[in-house]
N, C-alpha and C positions, 0 to 999 in steps of 0.2 A: 283431530278432525274439526273440532269447534274453531280453532285458530284459523284454519284454512277457510272455513265458511265466512267467518267475520271479515277475513281479508278480501274475499270475493265481493261481499256486500259493501265494504268500505270502498273498493275500487269501482263498483258499479255506481255508488252514489256520487263520488268524486267526479267520474266521467273518464272516457277514453283518452282525452287529451292530456292527462296529467300522468307523470311517472311517480309510482308509489314506492316509498322506502319504509317497509313495516318492521315493527319490532317483533321479536319472538316471544314476547310477554303477552299472554292471552288477555289478561285484564287490561293492559294498556291499549291493545287494538280494540277490545270491546268498548271501552270508555271513549276512545277516539271516534268510533262509529256513532254511538249515541250523541255525543256532542255535536259531531258534524250533521247528522240527520236533523237534530233539533234546531241547529242554527240555520240550515237552508230552509227548513219548513217555516220557521218564524219570519224570514226575510222574503219567502215566496220566489225563491230563485230556481230557474229551470236549468236544463242541461246546456242549453245554447247560450246562456249569459256568462261568458268566461270572465270578463272583467268584474262584474258584480260578485260572482263566485269567488274570485280570488281575494277581493277585499272582505268578503264574509269569512273567509277561511283565516285570514290574518287577525280579524277581530276575535275569532273563536279560540285563537291561541296556537294555530298551526304554523309551521315554518315551511315555506316554499323553498326547495333546493333546486336552484337553477331557474330557468325560464318558466317552466311548467312542471315542477316536481313537488310532491307533497311528502312530507316526512312525519311519521307517527312516533319516532323514537324521541320522545320528549322526556328528559330526565328531570324530575321535579320531585319534591318531598310528597306531593299529593299523588301523582300519577305512579310512582314507583312503589308506594305503599311499603317502605322499609326495604325494598330490594337493593336500593343504592343509597350511599350515604348522601345526606342533603346538600352537604358542601363539597360534592365530588368536583363540579365544575369550577369552583372558586380555588380549590386547592391544587388543581392541575397546572404543572409547570411545563412551558414550551421552551426547549433549549434550542437557541439559534447560534450558528457559528459566528465567532467574533469578526472573521474576515473570509473572503473568498480566496482561495489559493489559485495561484497562476495567473494573477492580474498585472504582473510586472511592476508591483508597487513597492517602494522603498519601504524597508522595515526598521523600526527603531528598537534596539535591544540594549539591556542593561550591561554595563561592563563591570567585571569583578575580578577577584583574584583567588589564589589558594586559601586566603585568610578570610574569604567571604566579605571583604570590604568594598564599599561602594566607590566605583572609579568612574562614574558618570554614564553617558549614554553614547551609542555609536549607530550610525545610520548604514544599513546594509543595502547595496545596490539591488533593485529590484529585477533587473535583467540578468542577475547572477543567483539571487537567493529567493526568487519568487516567480519561477517559470512553471508552466503547466507540467503536471507530472505525467510522464509517459513510460509505462512498464516495457514497452517494446524496445525502446531506445536503452533502457537499462540492461536488458537482456542481451541486446547486440554487444554492448560495451563489455560486459562481464564475460560473454563468450571470447571475445577478442582478447581480453586480458589473460584468460586462463590458457587459451591456446597459444598465445605468444610465449607464455613462460614455460610451457611444457618442454621438458628435456629432449625428447625425441631421440634417444640414444638406443632404442630397442633394435635388435638385429638378430637374424638367423642366417644359417649357412646354406648356401645353394650346393648342388651337386658337384660343382668345380672347387668348392671350399671345403667340404667335409673331408676329414682325415680317413684314409682307407685306399686300398688297391683298386685299380681299374680293371683288373683281369675279369675275363668271363668266367663265371663260377663254375658251369658245367657245359658240355657239348650241347650243340643246338637241338639235336634230334637223337632219339633212341632211349632216353631215360624214362620217358612217361611223365616227366614233370613239366611244368610250365617253362617256356624258354626265358631266359634272363640274360642281360648283357653286363650288369654290374650288381654288386651287393650294396651299393651305396644309394640306391634309389629311395624315393620317399616312402615306399611301401614296406621298406625293411627296417628292422631295429638298429639304430645308430646311423640311419641314413640321413639324407638331406630333407630340407623343408620346401615345399613348393609354394611359390607365391608368398613367402613370409614377409614379415616386416623388416625394413631396412632403415638405418638412421636417416632422418628427415626433419625438417622444420614443419610444425603444425600451424605456424602463424598465417594469417590471412590479412589482407588490407582491409582497413576500415577508414572512411573518410574523417579528416581531422574535425571537420564540421560537427559530425555525429559524436565523435569522442568528446569534444568540447561541450556539447549539449548534454551528454550523459553526466558529466561532472556538475553541470548546473542543475540538473534534476535531482541528483543525490544530495546536493547541498540544500536545495529547496525543500526536500522531503524532511530533512532533519530540522530545518528552521520551523516548518509547518508543525511537526510533532513536538516542538519545544525542546529537543534534544541537541540543540546548538548553543554552546556556551562561549562567550567572548571574554578573554582576560586581557587585562591591561599589559601584562608581560608574564613570562612563564619562569621567572627567576625565583629560586628558593633559598631561604636563609640556612638551610641544612640538607644534607644528602640522605638523611635518615628515610628508610622506606616506610617506616610506621606513619609518617605524616601523610603520604599519599594514600596508603590504606585507609586512614581514618576519614580522609576526604572523599574517597570514592564510596565509602559506606554511608555517607550523608546523601548521596544521590539516589532518587527514587527509580526503581525498576531499571537498574543499570548493572550490566554484568561485564561488559567490556567497554573500555574508554580509549579513544584515539586522541592524542594530543598533537597538534600541528603548530610549529613555530615558523616564523618568517625567515629567520636566518639560521646561523649554526645552533645547534641543540645546545642548551646550557648544561655544562659538566655536571652540577649538582642534580639537575633533573634527570640525566642519563643515569647517574648512579642510583637515584632513588627509585627508578622504574624498571632497571634491568632484571630484576629478579621477579617481577610481577607479569605473569603471563596474560592477565587481563587489562593491562595498561601498555600501549604501544605509542612510541613517540617518532614523528616523522617531520621533516622539513616541508615547507609549502610546495617546493618544486616536485616532491614525490607524492603529493596528495593525489589519489585515484579513486575511482568509483567502487572498486571491490573492497578496498580497506574501509570506506565509509559504511558500506553495507555490513561488513563484518563486525562493526562495533556499534553498541547501542547509543552511546553518546559521543559527540564530537566537541572538543575543546580546541578554540583557536585563539591565538593572540591577535592583538590589533594590526600588528605587522603583517602577520599571516593573511588576515582578510584582505589588506590592501593589496598585497602581492598577488593574491588569487583573482581579485577583480581586475588588477592590471594585466594579469595572464589571460583572462578571459576576453579582454578588449583588444588584445594585440592582434593586428591583421594576420590573416593565415597565409602563409607562403605556399603558393600553388606551383 
């Protein structure tokens, strides 16, 4: 109740033209009211002298939030009386993103290999690896991929296909039972299925422009997350699986890895990864949105990056 009263008195003293942002601390509001009243009384400022009142408020230590807003939430060692640490404002860290995603800006990424050796830098085209993220496009492309790969061999038998006689089971009238013309109807055990599924293709058409944009968005998302690695090449000195296992363990927050090469897959890399369910290898021609989303980290060779960029910039045949 006291806090509410002091807020009303403080608002009446300031005037109706100001927007008040009050603290929930009674001591802070009471002290603000006393300081404000004394400051206005000493300078003889009335309610109509807005410009003079604003200058007096600033000299008294009040901060104006906006054009005509007064803030009483002043965090200082004097006003808080130990409620807040004195160095709270100086210790506060403001985190700002390093860059804005989706500005079509070229990205510079370090190139390495399986031995974590420095192989220089590579520039990633902004129109492929830095496009705006759109979940609706990703959803459409994934639905198109899953529907296209669906087998569609489901089948049921109609009344003309089910095995059994077509003879009328009993006479039409005089039995007291419901009339029947066949024992292979859908309401009999072992009978046909009405309007059941038949083998068909579940694929539907999706514009090439949308499919291409979906792949760009997936690549841009991995690049923005820092989950895109570029290797100089994907050649291994040995086909031992333990080398790939030890390398994957070094990656932070990675459960599945997708390795993409530009040309034919190296035989040693294929042998080293074929027994690992969490490492998959693809050629650049087979890179797709669903595979990228299914894996946490994307590893691409220089050749794969160049071929993907070339593939994305190829004119669409209409």
